[in-house]
Every structure is written in C-alpha cells, then in structure tokens.
C-alpha positions in Angstrom: 41.2 45.6 44.0 39.6 43.4 46.6 42.0 41.1 48.7 40.1 37.9 49.2 40.5 35.7 52.1 42.8 32.6 52.1 41.0 29.1 51.7 39.4 27.3 54.2 41.5 24.8 56.4 42.0 21.7 55.0 42.3 22.8 51.3 44.5 20.9 49.0 47.4 23.2 48.0 51.0 23.7 46.6 53.3 25.9 48.0 56.2 28.2 46.1 59.1 29.8 48.2 61.5 32.4 47.2 64.0 33.3 49.8 66.7 35.9 50.5 68.8 36.8 53.4 69.2 40.7 53.5 68.2 42.4 50.2 65.2 40.9 48.4 62.0 40.0 50.0 61.2 36.5 51.0 57.9 35.2 49.9 55.4 32.3 50.4 52.8 31.7 47.9 50.4 29.1 47.4 47.9 27.5 44.8 44.7 25.4 45.4 43.9 22.4 43.4 41.5 24.3 41.4 43.9 27.2 40.4 43.4 29.7 43.1 46.9 31.5 43.6 46.9 33.2 47.0 49.4 34.8 49.4 49.0 32.9 52.7 48.4 34.7 55.9 49.7 33.3 59.2 50.1 34.3 63.0 47.6 35.5 65.4 47.2 39.0 63.2 47.2 37.0 60.0 49.9 38.9 58.4 50.9 38.2 54.7 53.8 35.4 54.7 56.1 38.3 52.5 59.0 39.7 54.6 60.7 42.9 53.7 64.3 42.9 55.5 64.0 46.8 55.5 61.2 46.4 57.8 62.9 43.6 59.9 66.3 45.3 61.1 67.8 44.4 57.8 67.4 40.6 57.9 64.8 38.1 56.9 63.4 36.9 60.2 64.0 33.2 59.5 61.9 32.1 62.8 59.0 33.7 61.4 59.4 31.8 58.2 59.4 28.7 60.0 56.3 29.7 61.8 54.4 30.3 58.6 55.5 27.2 56.8 54.5 24.8 59.9 51.1 26.8 59.9 50.6 26.0 56.1 51.4 22.2 56.8 49.2 22.2 59.7 46.1 24.1 58.3 46.2 22.8 54.6 46.8 19.5 52.8 50.1 20.0 51.1 51.0 18.1 47.9 54.1 19.9 47.2 56.4 22.6 48.2 59.0 23.9 45.5 61.7 26.0 47.1 64.3 28.3 45.6 67.3 27.0 47.8 69.4 30.2 47.3 70.5 31.0 50.9 68.1 28.6 52.4 69.5 25.2 51.7 69.4 24.2 55.5 65.9 25.3 56.2 64.7 23.6 53.2 66.8 20.3 54.4 64.7 20.7 57.8 61.6 21.2 56.2 62.2 18.1 53.8 63.1 16.2 57.2 60.0 17.7 58.9 57.4 17.3 56.1 58.7 14.6 53.7 61.0 14.7 50.9 57.9 13.6 48.7 56.5 16.9 49.6 59.5 19.5 49.7 61.5 20.0 46.9 64.5 22.2 46.1 63.8 23.9 42.6 66.5 26.4 41.8 65.2 29.5 39.5 68.6 30.5 38.1 68.7 28.1 35.0 66.9 30.0 32.1 66.2 26.7 30.2 64.1 25.5 33.2 62.5 28.9 34.4 61.6 30.2 30.9 59.0 27.4 30.2 57.4 27.8 33.8 57.3 31.7 33.3 55.2 31.2 30.1 53.1 28.5 31.5 52.3 31.0 34.2 51.4 33.8 31.8 49.5 31.7 29.5 47.3 30.0 32.3 46.6 33.4 33.9 45.8 34.8 30.4 43.4 31.7 29.8 41.9 32.1 33.3 43.1 28.7 34.6 44.6 30.5 37.3 43.0 33.3 39.3 44.5 35.1 42.0 43.6 36.6 45.6 44.3 40.4 44.8 47.1 40.5 47.3 48.4 44.0 47.0 52.2 43.1 47.7 52.2 40.3 45.0 50.3 42.8 42.6 53.3 45.1 43.1 56.1 42.5 42.3 54.2 41.4 39.3 53.9 44.9 37.9 57.5 45.5 38.7 58.8 42.3 36.9 60.3 43.0 33.4 61.2 40.4 30.9 65.0 39.9 30.5 66.0 38.6 27.3 68.3 35.6 27.0 69.6 33.1 24.2 67.2 31.5 21.7 64.3 34.1 22.2 63.9 32.9 26.0 63.6 35.3 28.8 63.5 35.4 32.8 61.9 37.9 35.0 64.1 40.7 36.5 63.9 43.9 38.6 63.8 47.4 36.8 65.8 48.8 39.8 66.7 47.2 43.0 64.2 48.7 45.1 61.4 47.6 42.8 61.2 43.7 44.0 59.7 40.7 42.3 60.2 38.0 44.8 56.2 37.4 45.4 55.6 36.9 41.8 58.6 34.4 41.6 57.2 32.4 44.4 53.9 32.4 42.5 55.4 31.0 39.8 57.0 28.2 41.9 53.8 27.7 43.5 52.1 27.4 39.8 54.9 24.8 38.7 54.5 22.6 41.8 50.6 22.7 41.0 51.2 21.7 37.6 53.4 19.1 38.2 51.1 17.6 40.9 48.3 17.7 38.6 50.2 15.6 36.0 51.1 13.2 38.6 47.5 12.5 39.6 46.7 15.2 42.4 43.5 14.5 43.7 41.3 15.6 46.8 40.3 11.6 47.2 41.2 10.8 50.8 40.2 7.2 50.6 41.9 5.1 52.8 43.5 2.3 51.0 45.3 0.5 53.4 44.4 -3.3 53.9 43.2 -4.4 57.1 44.0 -8.0 58.2 42.1 -9.6 61.0 
C-alpha cells in the first residue's frame, strides 16, 4: 500500500497520543478537519512519530516525543490533542501549559463505557468512508493486530492477541478521531477571521 505524505503545513488537525514507558509502543496520530488520518513524521529525517522501546534501549525516548509534539503544534493548526495519561501525566501537564489547556486534554482509555462508543464510531466512520488513512505500515500492522475483547452489556475494547503484537498506533488513531469528532461538534472551522475589536 502507498504511504501518503503528511498534509502541508498549516493544515487544521487534531492529535491522539497513546504513551508507554518500556513495553508497549508510544504513538502520535493525527486527523485533519476533513477526515484524513495520518502518522506524523518529524525531525530532519522525517521519521514516523511511533516509538518501539525495543529499538530504543528498552525505554521510550521522551525527549523525542517532546520534539515531535512541538513540531506538530508549530507546523499545524491544532484544535485538540487527546492523550491517554498512563505513565505520561507530567508530560501531558507540560503540554497543557505550553499549548493551552483548551487544546491538550487527558483522555483515559481504560474505561469500557467511555472507550467502546469511540471504537464503534471509528469503525463505522471508516466503513462509511468518512475517514481515510495515509497507509502508514506501522499503523496498518497495529490495526490488524487489534482484536475485540468482549465486556459486559455486549460492549468490547481492543486488545493484543499476544504481547508482541502491538496496537498502540491504532489506539492513538482512535483518540485522534475522537478529538476531531468532538471538535467538529463544537464548531471546528478553518475560518481564521480576526474577530478582535479595535478601538481608535
């Protein structure tokens, strides 16, 4: 599958973040206002903003995550960033201070009643082509790995078939889609009209 390039600078996006310490991957995923879901690439070599601790000496390089987040806020117009806070409370707090608590939000993924509707929305919007993706091979593998784990009341969450079959990029993708859906419901627009009143 062709891996499409990232949107041009200035695009209006939302961000999803799923972090880990030293076992699962850490991933950033983004979605544009018109429903294009992509893995951001950052740094001079434009590497994907998905980190495998096994390739990083056993631990996620938090400094590189900070660099990638800073690049996203510098390059794009970010409406919302939804972050699963597990292991990353301090960093998310720093991002909230740096980029505004009206843009950066904690969004825990460990509550079934909260996560299940967002998984369903993601699945339906993907099937109905309200959402399209860039063909990132990492996110594609993570989506293929994800299995439905049954919960009460005919609900389900996503889980790993085995510990080495990671799903973190697709979790971040769902968070980005949730952020984008919430932003659209709140009136997200590309309008940059300056509404300030000037007095002379």
